[in-house]
One Martini backbone bead per residue (centre of mass of N, CA, C, O) as a GRO file, in nm:
protein
  486
    1UNK     BB    1   3.878  -1.520  12.561
    2UNK     BB    2   3.671  -1.297  12.550
    3UNK     BB    3   3.579  -1.039  12.356
    4UNK     BB    4   3.507  -0.842  12.588
    5UNK     BB    5   3.794  -0.862  12.730
    6UNK     BB    6   3.962  -0.772  12.499
    7UNK     BB    7   3.854  -0.486  12.465
    8UNK     BB    8   3.922  -0.394  12.753
    9UNK     BB    9   4.229  -0.430  12.740
   10UNK     BB   10   4.288  -0.260  12.504
   11UNK     BB   11   4.176   0.004  12.622
   12UNK     BB   12   4.363   0.017  12.862
   13UNK     BB   13   4.628   0.030  12.711
   14UNK     BB   14   4.568   0.293  12.568
   15UNK     BB   15   4.550   0.462  12.818
   16UNK     BB   16   4.832   0.411  12.923
   17UNK     BB   17   4.979   0.512  12.682
   18UNK     BB   18   4.875   0.797  12.689
   19UNK     BB   19   4.992   0.868  12.970
   20UNK     BB   20   5.293   0.804  12.894
   21UNK     BB   21   5.310   1.004  12.675
   22UNK     BB   22   5.249   1.247  12.842
   23UNK     BB   23   5.482   1.213  13.042
   24UNK     BB   24   5.710   1.204  12.837
   25UNK     BB   25   5.671   1.488  12.733
   26UNK     BB   26   5.737   1.633  13.003
   27UNK     BB   27   6.035   1.499  13.038
   28UNK     BB   28   6.157   1.663  12.838
   29UNK     BB   29   6.403   1.881  12.738
   30UNK     BB   30   6.432   2.202  12.735
   31UNK     BB   31   6.511   2.436  12.549
   32UNK     BB   32   6.753   2.656  12.523
   33UNK     BB   33   6.781   2.976  12.629
   34UNK     BB   34   6.856   3.264  12.470
   35UNK     BB   35   7.088   3.475  12.549
   36UNK     BB   36   7.152   3.785  12.572
   37UNK     BB   37   7.351   3.985  12.420
   38UNK     BB   38   7.586   4.217  12.459
   39UNK     BB   39   7.596   4.531  12.424
   40UNK     BB   40   7.747   4.743  12.261
   41UNK     BB   41   7.952   4.986  12.311
   42UNK     BB   42   7.927   5.312  12.346
   43UNK     BB   43   8.061   5.564  12.170
   44UNK     BB   44   8.237   5.820  12.277
   45UNK     BB   45   8.278   6.129  12.239
   46UNK     BB   46   8.529   6.313  12.118
   47UNK     BB   47   8.735   6.556  12.156
   48UNK     BB   48   8.828   6.823  12.026
   49UNK     BB   49   9.088   6.942  11.910
   50UNK     BB   50   9.298   7.160  12.005
   51UNK     BB   51   9.398   7.461  11.937
   52UNK     BB   52   9.648   7.625  11.856
   53UNK     BB   53   9.840   7.843  12.001
   54UNK     BB   54   9.873   8.179  11.972
   55UNK     BB   55  10.159   8.367  11.858
   56UNK     BB   56  10.230   8.712  11.950
   57UNK     BB   57  10.165   9.072  11.884
   58UNK     BB   58   9.918   9.267  11.999
   59UNK     BB   59  10.029   9.558  11.953
   60UNK     BB   60  10.075   9.529  11.656
   61UNK     BB   61   9.780   9.466  11.601
   62UNK     BB   62   9.687   9.756  11.667
   63UNK     BB   63   9.834   9.889  11.433
   64UNK     BB   64   9.693   9.720  11.212
   65UNK     BB   65   9.406   9.828  11.277
   66UNK     BB   66   9.465  10.108  11.200
   67UNK     BB   67   9.733  10.059  10.977
   68UNK     BB   68   9.868   9.804  10.794
   69UNK     BB   69  10.030   9.967  10.571
   70UNK     BB   70  10.209  10.132  10.764
   71UNK     BB   71  10.329   9.903  10.935
   72UNK     BB   72  10.433   9.732  10.671
   73UNK     BB   73  10.517   9.914  10.425
   74UNK     BB   74  10.269   9.929  10.219
   75UNK     BB   75  10.063   9.923   9.966
   76UNK     BB   76   9.767   9.963   9.866
   77UNK     BB   77   9.532   9.817   9.735
   78UNK     BB   78   9.357   9.789   9.459
   79UNK     BB   79   9.105   9.945   9.533
   80UNK     BB   80   8.847   9.834   9.702
   81UNK     BB   81   8.705   9.672   9.933
   82UNK     BB   82   8.474   9.440   9.861
   83UNK     BB   83   8.260   9.530  10.091
   84UNK     BB   84   8.214   9.830  10.009
   85UNK     BB   85   7.976   9.777   9.796
   86UNK     BB   86   7.753   9.722  10.043
   87UNK     BB   87   7.788  10.036  10.072
   88UNK     BB   88   7.699  10.419  10.074
   89UNK     BB   89   7.778  10.622  10.323
   90UNK     BB   90   8.081  10.575  10.268
   91UNK     BB   91   8.301  10.775  10.045
   92UNK     BB   92   8.539  10.634  10.060
   93UNK     BB   93   8.869  10.534   9.929
   94UNK     BB   94   9.079  10.288   9.901
   95UNK     BB   95   9.287  10.261  10.165
   96UNK     BB   96   9.058  10.319  10.379
   97UNK     BB   97   8.890  10.050  10.317
   98UNK     BB   98   9.130   9.858  10.456
   99UNK     BB   99   9.068   9.961  10.736
  100UNK     BB  100   8.949   9.850  11.023
  101UNK     BB  101   8.855  10.120  11.155
  102UNK     BB  102   8.654  10.206  10.915
  103UNK     BB  103   8.443   9.977  11.001
  104UNK     BB  104   8.480   9.938  11.345
  105UNK     BB  105   8.642  10.142  11.490
  106UNK     BB  106   8.787  10.289  11.770
  107UNK     BB  107   8.561  10.120  11.955
  108UNK     BB  108   8.479   9.833  11.801
  109UNK     BB  109   8.139   9.885  11.719
  110UNK     BB  110   8.068  10.018  11.479
  111UNK     BB  111   7.725  10.067  11.431
  112UNK     BB  112   7.717  10.070  11.768
  113UNK     BB  113   7.882  10.331  11.757
  114UNK     BB  114   8.039  10.611  11.638
  115UNK     BB  115   7.980  10.467  11.340
  116UNK     BB  116   7.652  10.502  11.342
  117UNK     BB  117   7.739  10.781  11.219
  118UNK     BB  118   7.813  10.971  10.965
  119UNK     BB  119   8.093  10.954  10.744
  120UNK     BB  120   8.170  10.649  10.869
  121UNK     BB  121   7.933  10.504  10.784
  122UNK     BB  122   7.847  10.140  10.706
  123UNK     BB  123   7.702   9.900  10.900
  124UNK     BB  124   7.920   9.751  11.026
  125UNK     BB  125   8.038   9.553  11.247
  126UNK     BB  126   8.205   9.480  11.511
  127UNK     BB  127   8.470   9.338  11.752
  128UNK     BB  128   8.384   9.334  12.052
  129UNK     BB  129   8.257   9.036  12.067
  130UNK     BB  130   8.570   8.907  12.053
  131UNK     BB  131   8.634   8.961  12.323
  132UNK     BB  132   8.785   8.688  12.491
  133UNK     BB  133   8.807   8.518  12.260
  134UNK     BB  134   8.922   8.302  12.051
  135UNK     BB  135   9.154   8.401  11.820
  136UNK     BB  136   9.067   8.196  11.594
  137UNK     BB  137   8.806   8.342  11.519
  138UNK     BB  138   8.942   8.600  11.400
  139UNK     BB  139   9.125   8.455  11.205
  140UNK     BB  140   8.907   8.327  11.031
  141UNK     BB  141   8.781   8.599  10.940
  142UNK     BB  142   9.050   8.713  10.809
  143UNK     BB  143   9.041   8.439  10.605
  144UNK     BB  144   8.728   8.401  10.512
  145UNK     BB  145   8.544   8.201  10.682
  146UNK     BB  146   8.272   8.397  10.684
  147UNK     BB  147   8.396   8.575  10.434
  148UNK     BB  148   8.555   8.599  10.134
  149UNK     BB  149   8.557   8.929  10.141
  150UNK     BB  150   8.746   8.892  10.430
  151UNK     BB  151   9.024   8.832  10.285
  152UNK     BB  152   9.379   8.898  10.400
  153UNK     BB  153   9.601   8.683  10.305
  154UNK     BB  154   9.718   8.842  10.048
  155UNK     BB  155   9.846   9.088  10.252
  156UNK     BB  156   9.882   8.916  10.512
  157UNK     BB  157  10.059   8.750  10.706
  158UNK     BB  158  10.035   8.517  10.943
  159UNK     BB  159  10.153   8.695  11.175
  160UNK     BB  160   9.973   8.945  11.129
  161UNK     BB  161   9.704   8.801  11.170
  162UNK     BB  162   9.767   8.701  11.453
  163UNK     BB  163   9.810   8.980  11.586
  164UNK     BB  164   9.528   9.084  11.526
  165UNK     BB  165   9.372   8.862  11.675
  166UNK     BB  166   9.503   8.915  11.951
  167UNK     BB  167   9.398   9.196  11.987
  168UNK     BB  168   9.097   9.139  11.974
  169UNK     BB  169   9.102   8.928  12.216
  170UNK     BB  170   9.299   9.102  12.442
  171UNK     BB  171   9.275   9.450  12.382
  172UNK     BB  172   8.987   9.497  12.370
  173UNK     BB  173   8.778   9.766  12.475
  174UNK     BB  174   8.579   9.978  12.665
  175UNK     BB  175   8.616  10.301  12.586
  176UNK     BB  176   8.391  10.453  12.751
  177UNK     BB  177   8.526  10.423  13.032
  178UNK     BB  178   8.746  10.632  12.965
  179UNK     BB  179   8.600  10.885  12.833
  180UNK     BB  180   8.409  10.927  13.103
  181UNK     BB  181   8.646  11.022  13.254
  182UNK     BB  182   8.802  11.225  13.478
  183UNK     BB  183   9.077  11.416  13.432
  184UNK     BB  184   9.423  11.462  13.553
  185UNK     BB  185   9.631  11.704  13.439
  186UNK     BB  186   9.876  11.673  13.624
  187UNK     BB  187   9.923  11.367  13.568
  188UNK     BB  188   9.927  11.397  13.255
  189UNK     BB  189  10.182  11.568  13.243
  190UNK     BB  190  10.378  11.367  13.370
  191UNK     BB  191  10.329  11.142  13.159
  192UNK     BB  192  10.408  11.308  12.914
  193UNK     BB  193  10.700  11.392  13.004
  194UNK     BB  194  10.799  11.084  13.043
  195UNK     BB  195  10.701  10.983  12.722
  196UNK     BB  196  10.660  11.236  12.481
  197UNK     BB  197  10.850  11.493  12.465
  198UNK     BB  198  11.100  11.406  12.290
  199UNK     BB  199  10.913  11.419  12.021
  200UNK     BB  200  10.671  11.648  12.081
  201UNK     BB  201  10.719  11.825  12.307
  202UNK     BB  202  10.593  12.039  12.551
  203UNK     BB  203  10.332  12.109  12.333
  204UNK     BB  204  10.290  11.905  12.092
  205UNK     BB  205  10.451  12.057  11.806
  206UNK     BB  206  10.683  11.900  11.654
  207UNK     BB  207  10.447  11.723  11.509
  208UNK     BB  208  10.300  11.710  11.196
  209UNK     BB  209  10.033  11.511  11.038
  210UNK     BB  210   9.979  11.745  10.840
  211UNK     BB  211   9.927  11.975  10.651
  212UNK     BB  212   9.976  12.322  10.693
  213UNK     BB  213   9.679  12.397  10.611
  214UNK     BB  214   9.597  12.144  10.830
  215UNK     BB  215   9.682  12.102  11.114
  216UNK     BB  216   9.816  11.819  11.322
  217UNK     BB  217   9.802  11.744  11.653
  218UNK     BB  218   9.751  11.599  11.946
  219UNK     BB  219   9.531  11.810  12.035
  220UNK     BB  220   9.350  11.772  11.790
  221UNK     BB  221   9.277  11.472  11.850
  222UNK     BB  222   9.188  11.491  12.144
  223UNK     BB  223   8.942  11.688  12.069
  224UNK     BB  224   8.814  11.542  11.801
  225UNK     BB  225   8.939  11.220  11.871
  226UNK     BB  226   8.972  11.049  12.151
  227UNK     BB  227   8.966  10.756  12.042
  228UNK     BB  228   9.220  10.776  11.867
  229UNK     BB  229   9.406  10.868  12.091
  230UNK     BB  230   9.369  10.617  12.266
  231UNK     BB  231   9.488  10.413  12.063
  232UNK     BB  232   9.769  10.543  12.046
  233UNK     BB  233   9.839  10.529  12.346
  234UNK     BB  234   9.823  10.211  12.370
  235UNK     BB  235   9.995  10.115  12.080
  236UNK     BB  236  10.051  10.343  11.881
  237UNK     BB  237  10.214  10.409  11.575
  238UNK     BB  238  10.216  10.337  11.268
  239UNK     BB  239  10.559  10.295  11.173
  240UNK     BB  240  10.641  10.339  11.489
  241UNK     BB  241  10.860  10.178  11.696
  242UNK     BB  242  10.934  10.412  11.945
  243UNK     BB  243  10.654  10.433  12.056
  244UNK     BB  244  10.495  10.441  12.332
  245UNK     BB  245  10.294  10.205  12.521
  246UNK     BB  246  10.056  10.189  12.757
  247UNK     BB  247  10.048   9.890  12.795
  248UNK     BB  248  10.352   9.860  12.860
  249UNK     BB  249  10.323  10.070  13.105
  250UNK     BB  250  10.056  10.009  13.271
  251UNK     BB  251   9.809  10.162  13.223
  252UNK     BB  252   9.532  10.302  13.321
  253UNK     BB  253   9.236  10.434  13.264
  254UNK     BB  254   9.295  10.694  13.422
  255UNK     BB  255   9.559  10.767  13.281
  256UNK     BB  256   9.445  10.811  13.007
  257UNK     BB  257   9.254  11.035  13.094
  258UNK     BB  258   9.478  11.227  13.186
  259UNK     BB  259   9.624  11.267  12.915
  260UNK     BB  260   9.386  11.371  12.753
  261UNK     BB  261   9.325  11.618  12.928
  262UNK     BB  262   9.596  11.757  12.889
  263UNK     BB  263   9.625  11.767  12.572
  264UNK     BB  264   9.357  11.942  12.538
  265UNK     BB  265   9.533  12.212  12.648
  266UNK     BB  266   9.685  12.234  12.397
  267UNK     BB  267   9.802  12.340  12.116
  268UNK     BB  268   9.698  12.356  11.740
  269UNK     BB  269   9.935  12.562  11.672
  270UNK     BB  270  10.243  12.691  11.462
  271UNK     BB  271  10.302  12.941  11.268
  272UNK     BB  272  10.609  12.992  11.245
  273UNK     BB  273  10.686  12.698  11.169
  274UNK     BB  274  10.494  12.660  10.930
  275UNK     BB  275  10.616  12.897  10.772
  276UNK     BB  276  10.901  12.775  10.744
  277UNK     BB  277  10.809  12.543  10.556
  278UNK     BB  278  10.702  12.732  10.338
  279UNK     BB  279  10.963  12.869  10.270
  280UNK     BB  280  11.098  12.624  10.165
  281UNK     BB  281  10.809  12.443  10.068
  282UNK     BB  282  10.481  12.507  10.002
  283UNK     BB  283  10.396  12.269   9.824
  284UNK     BB  284  10.466  12.046  10.037
  285UNK     BB  285  10.332  12.169  10.291
  286UNK     BB  286  10.033  12.182  10.145
  287UNK     BB  287   9.982  11.970   9.929
  288UNK     BB  288  10.031  12.084   9.632
  289UNK     BB  289  10.025  12.189   9.319
  290UNK     BB  290  10.222  12.307   9.101
  291UNK     BB  291  10.272  12.536   8.904
  292UNK     BB  292  10.316  12.544   8.563
  293UNK     BB  293  10.481  12.794   8.582
  294UNK     BB  294  10.659  13.046   8.632
  295UNK     BB  295  10.747  13.281   8.820
  296UNK     BB  296  10.696  13.596   8.715
  297UNK     BB  297  10.976  13.716   8.823
  298UNK     BB  298  11.183  13.524   8.676
  299UNK     BB  299  11.207  13.698   8.402
  300UNK     BB  300  11.397  13.926   8.560
  301UNK     BB  301  11.608  13.686   8.536
  302UNK     BB  302  11.932  13.491   8.431
  303UNK     BB  303  12.121  13.329   8.654
  304UNK     BB  304  11.881  13.140   8.713
  305UNK     BB  305  11.806  12.816   8.550
  306UNK     BB  306  11.564  12.746   8.679
  307UNK     BB  307  11.238  12.567   8.704
  308UNK     BB  308  10.936  12.587   8.809
  309UNK     BB  309  10.896  12.503   9.131
  310UNK     BB  310  11.160  12.649   9.228
  311UNK     BB  311  11.051  12.947   9.155
  312UNK     BB  312  10.831  12.933   9.417
  313UNK     BB  313  11.055  12.942   9.622
  314UNK     BB  314  11.159  13.141   9.858
  315UNK     BB  315  11.456  13.040   9.896
  316UNK     BB  316  11.540  13.090   9.589
  317UNK     BB  317  11.542  13.406   9.630
  318UNK     BB  318  11.622  13.458   9.961
  319UNK     BB  319  11.738  13.223  10.108
  320UNK     BB  320  11.865  13.055  10.396
  321UNK     BB  321  11.954  13.353  10.511
  322UNK     BB  322  11.735  13.586  10.401
  323UNK     BB  323  11.935  13.785  10.196
  324UNK     BB  324  11.989  13.711   9.919
  325UNK     BB  325  12.206  13.909   9.749
  326UNK     BB  326  12.328  13.974  10.054
  327UNK     BB  327  12.426  13.669  10.045
  328UNK     BB  328  12.481  13.356   9.951
  329UNK     BB  329  12.295  13.441   9.678
  330UNK     BB  330  12.517  13.645   9.544
  331UNK     BB  331  12.616  13.371   9.417
  332UNK     BB  332  12.589  13.153   9.183
  333UNK     BB  333  12.328  12.934   9.083
  334UNK     BB  334  12.121  13.102   9.290
  335UNK     BB  335  12.126  13.358   9.157
  336UNK     BB  336  11.893  13.664   9.111
  337UNK     BB  337  11.898  13.960   9.275
  338UNK     BB  338  11.723  13.928   9.501
  339UNK     BB  339  11.605  14.022   9.783
  340UNK     BB  340  11.551  13.995  10.104
  341UNK     BB  341  11.367  13.928  10.438
  342UNK     BB  342  11.505  14.032  10.699
  343UNK     BB  343  11.381  14.327  10.725
  344UNK     BB  344  11.070  14.219  10.747
  345UNK     BB  345  11.062  14.173  11.062
  346UNK     BB  346  10.966  14.484  11.108
  347UNK     BB  347  10.700  14.431  11.008
  348UNK     BB  348  10.388  14.405  10.963
  349UNK     BB  349  10.153  14.181  10.882
  350UNK     BB  350  10.015  14.355  10.666
  351UNK     BB  351  10.275  14.418  10.502
  352UNK     BB  352  10.342  14.126  10.437
  353UNK     BB  353  10.072  14.048  10.296
  354UNK     BB  354  10.105  14.263  10.066
  355UNK     BB  355  10.339  14.083   9.935
  356UNK     BB  356  10.160  13.816   9.901
  357UNK     BB  357   9.885  13.944   9.741
  358UNK     BB  358   9.998  14.192   9.538
  359UNK     BB  359   9.984  14.484   9.640
  360UNK     BB  360  10.300  14.562   9.609
  361UNK     BB  361  10.312  14.315   9.382
  362UNK     BB  362  10.164  14.156   9.117
  363UNK     BB  363  10.417  13.933   9.082
  364UNK     BB  364  10.365  13.864   9.418
  365UNK     BB  365  10.109  13.663   9.387
  366UNK     BB  366   9.958  13.411   9.634
  367UNK     BB  367   9.632  13.406   9.649
  368UNK     BB  368   9.584  13.132   9.474
  369UNK     BB  369   9.739  12.949   9.720
  370UNK     BB  370   9.668  13.121   9.965
  371UNK     BB  371   9.551  13.164  10.259
  372UNK     BB  372   9.510  13.358  10.521
  373UNK     BB  373   9.655  13.153  10.710
  374UNK     BB  374   9.907  13.125  10.540
  375UNK     BB  375   9.994  13.414  10.553
  376UNK     BB  376  10.017  13.426  10.861
  377UNK     BB  377  10.247  13.220  10.876
  378UNK     BB  378  10.452  13.372  10.711
  379UNK     BB  379  10.456  13.619  10.888
  380UNK     BB  380  10.545  13.475  11.155
  381UNK     BB  381  10.823  13.385  11.046
  382UNK     BB  382  10.937  13.665  10.968
  383UNK     BB  383  10.903  13.782  11.261
  384UNK     BB  384  11.017  13.503  11.448
  385UNK     BB  385  11.208  13.269  11.279
  386UNK     BB  386  11.447  13.429  11.203
  387UNK     BB  387  11.805  13.385  11.152
  388UNK     BB  388  12.122  13.519  11.210
  389UNK     BB  389  12.388  13.320  11.052
  390UNK     BB  390  12.687  13.415  11.174
  391UNK     BB  391  12.799  13.122  11.272
  392UNK     BB  392  12.842  13.097  10.967
  393UNK     BB  393  13.084  13.054  10.755
  394UNK     BB  394  13.216  13.082  10.442
  395UNK     BB  395  13.339  12.773  10.476
  396UNK     BB  396  13.094  12.621  10.658
  397UNK     BB  397  13.164  12.662  10.930
  398UNK     BB  398  13.137  12.657  11.289
  399UNK     BB  399  13.069  12.874  11.556
  400UNK     BB  400  13.027  12.764  11.890
  401UNK     BB  401  13.014  12.451  11.898
  402UNK     BB  402  12.890  12.134  12.055
  403UNK     BB  403  12.928  11.823  11.955
  404UNK     BB  404  12.854  11.651  12.202
  405UNK     BB  405  12.572  11.771  12.243
  406UNK     BB  406  12.475  11.720  11.954
  407UNK     BB  407  12.485  11.412  11.983
  408UNK     BB  408  12.268  11.385  12.201
  409UNK     BB  409  12.038  11.507  12.026
  410UNK     BB  410  12.058  11.307  11.791
  411UNK     BB  411  12.010  11.047  11.958
  412UNK     BB  412  11.735  11.135  12.082
  413UNK     BB  413  11.588  11.210  11.784
  414UNK     BB  414  11.732  11.141  11.489
  415UNK     BB  415  11.828  10.837  11.476
  416UNK     BB  416  11.566  10.682  11.440
  417UNK     BB  417  11.570  10.765  11.126
  418UNK     BB  418  11.890  10.830  11.034
  419UNK     BB  419  12.078  10.713  11.228
  420UNK     BB  420  12.384  10.715  11.376
  421UNK     BB  421  12.518  10.837  11.083
  422UNK     BB  422  12.288  10.966  10.880
  423UNK     BB  423  12.225  10.709  10.637
  424UNK     BB  424  11.914  10.601  10.623
  425UNK     BB  425  11.863  10.865  10.451
  426UNK     BB  426  11.807  10.952  10.108
  427UNK     BB  427  11.763  11.262   9.936
  428UNK     BB  428  11.838  11.156   9.675
  429UNK     BB  429  11.856  11.068   9.341
  430UNK     BB  430  11.937  10.780   9.246
  431UNK     BB  431  12.285  10.746   9.283
  432UNK     BB  432  12.284  10.959   9.468
  433UNK     BB  433  12.409  11.122   9.770
  434UNK     BB  434  12.209  11.237  10.066
  435UNK     BB  435  12.278  11.339  10.382
  436UNK     BB  436  12.305  11.485  10.668
  437UNK     BB  437  12.613  11.546  10.631
  438UNK     BB  438  12.587  11.677  10.355
  439UNK     BB  439  12.417  11.925  10.432
  440UNK     BB  440  12.593  12.032  10.668
  441UNK     BB  441  12.852  12.079  10.479
  442UNK     BB  442  12.721  12.225  10.217
  443UNK     BB  443  12.432  12.352  10.379
  444UNK     BB  444  12.400  12.487  10.683
  445UNK     BB  445  12.157  12.672  10.634
  446UNK     BB  446  11.955  12.452  10.571
  447UNK     BB  447  11.992  12.278  10.819
  448UNK     BB  448  11.893  12.486  11.022
  449UNK     BB  449  11.606  12.517  10.913
  450UNK     BB  450  11.519  12.214  10.945
  451UNK     BB  451  11.593  12.193  11.255
  452UNK     BB  452  11.372  12.409  11.342
  453UNK     BB  453  11.098  12.323  11.137
  454UNK     BB  454  11.150  12.113  10.930
  455UNK     BB  455  11.001  11.903  10.687
  456UNK     BB  456  10.826  11.926  10.421
  457UNK     BB  457  10.572  11.678  10.441
  458UNK     BB  458  10.700  11.581  10.717
  459UNK     BB  459  10.733  11.411  11.043
  460UNK     BB  460  10.949  11.625  11.146
  461UNK     BB  461  11.102  11.756  11.400
  462UNK     BB  462  11.092  12.063  11.556
  463UNK     BB  463  11.317  12.226  11.739
  464UNK     BB  464  11.155  12.455  11.853
  465UNK     BB  465  10.918  12.242  11.956
  466UNK     BB  466  11.139  12.095  12.154
  467UNK     BB  467  11.296  12.345  12.302
  468UNK     BB  468  11.517  12.452  12.137
  469UNK     BB  469  11.788  12.625  12.096
  470UNK     BB  470  12.013  12.785  11.914
  471UNK     BB  471  12.251  12.636  12.047
  472UNK     BB  472  12.150  12.353  11.999
  473UNK     BB  473  12.161  12.376  11.680
  474UNK     BB  474  12.456  12.438  11.655
  475UNK     BB  475  12.547  12.175  11.787
  476UNK     BB  476  12.409  11.983  11.584
  477UNK     BB  477  12.563  12.090  11.336
  478UNK     BB  478  12.845  12.024  11.426
  479UNK     BB  479  12.799  11.721  11.445
  480UNK     BB  480  12.689  11.669  11.149
  481UNK     BB  481  12.974  11.745  11.012
  482UNK     BB  482  13.090  11.447  11.110
  483UNK     BB  483  12.935  11.302  10.912
  484UNK     BB  484  12.861  11.132  10.650
  485UNK     BB  485  12.840  11.231  10.295
  486UNK     BB  486  12.861  10.909  10.152
   0.00000   0.00000   0.00000
């Protein structure tokens, strides 16, 4: 084979080989394409666990809002509430600074409401915005969750805090809607008589909430602070378990307005009864400090060896029977020889005041302690309030009393504080015991006085202002003498 043919053949073979190589390359299996892996499932956010439902007494919470110290029967914390130092417009101090209402108002709106000006202004916000919110929000705030200086957990237990939170969440209302309503006094009178008269009396004068120097009755509050009055109508009075609550009664906003309108028409003073408490112990009745020395006239007698405050009490000179040396205090350790005031009932108010201000006797001058209004109260009692207690015998028994009726009166009014047997309150100091039955048996003249006008310095109902007659109180005394004395 010629060289030329050999070269041609070799070239041809190379071409064929290149073609085969190219075809073979195309025929090889393509590498497997990696399939995308499935994306991991996105974890759905889980719902926050539901807060446990708060269980408690929202009405009790309303009393706590008013004054939790009174409702719980505890002393106020020492010093002011920590947040008080952040304001300077409200100059109150001590216990007042710890009351919810003092910061947030009777209308729950704080600086945006009635406490947005005046002596109660603090600038603090209200709690109205928490109405209808989850009560756990209010509870957290009460435990310092929003501000450590608003932590009340050291003073109120968990249940009390819960009750307060429930009140804020469930029972806080827009008080303006009630206050702006025109009240129906006739319906208000019916509601008052059905719910309030047993304790407050037909004219709401049976219980005085303030010292007798500045009396405060329901009508006083209804006229001067209807928002406060509305609060007490709705939830009751702190520390008073048996006061009916309008919320429990199912009263409507209109019915609250009706009661407020009616009570605003009632009297705001009861001079004869207030004077009767002053006769008993004007130092306690007026909430003033006793004079340091004995009453000047005391040095003119030597039979009664008491000293200090006792010597300034009208009853200590003139007796519980108002007859002085001519009556029960004509003998015994209380004898002074001073005459009574029973005959002074026939004097004019001016003549009686002349004996009180030192005009008639310079050593019988009370003008440093009594205002003109105080003297008018004493005069009113002497003219209208004294009773000739001839129904009490020398042996301290009572003539003409109906013990069964007296028991009904006692159970209706007195037992709520004194207990069914009159022993819930001990009037004596130390280990001695003095109960309702003790006073009734040992000093029925004193018992009658306190039953008619009340106890100085205490919110004890006055029988006269409950509408009780003299016979009613004789009946009460007769029953009380059957109660335990020890």
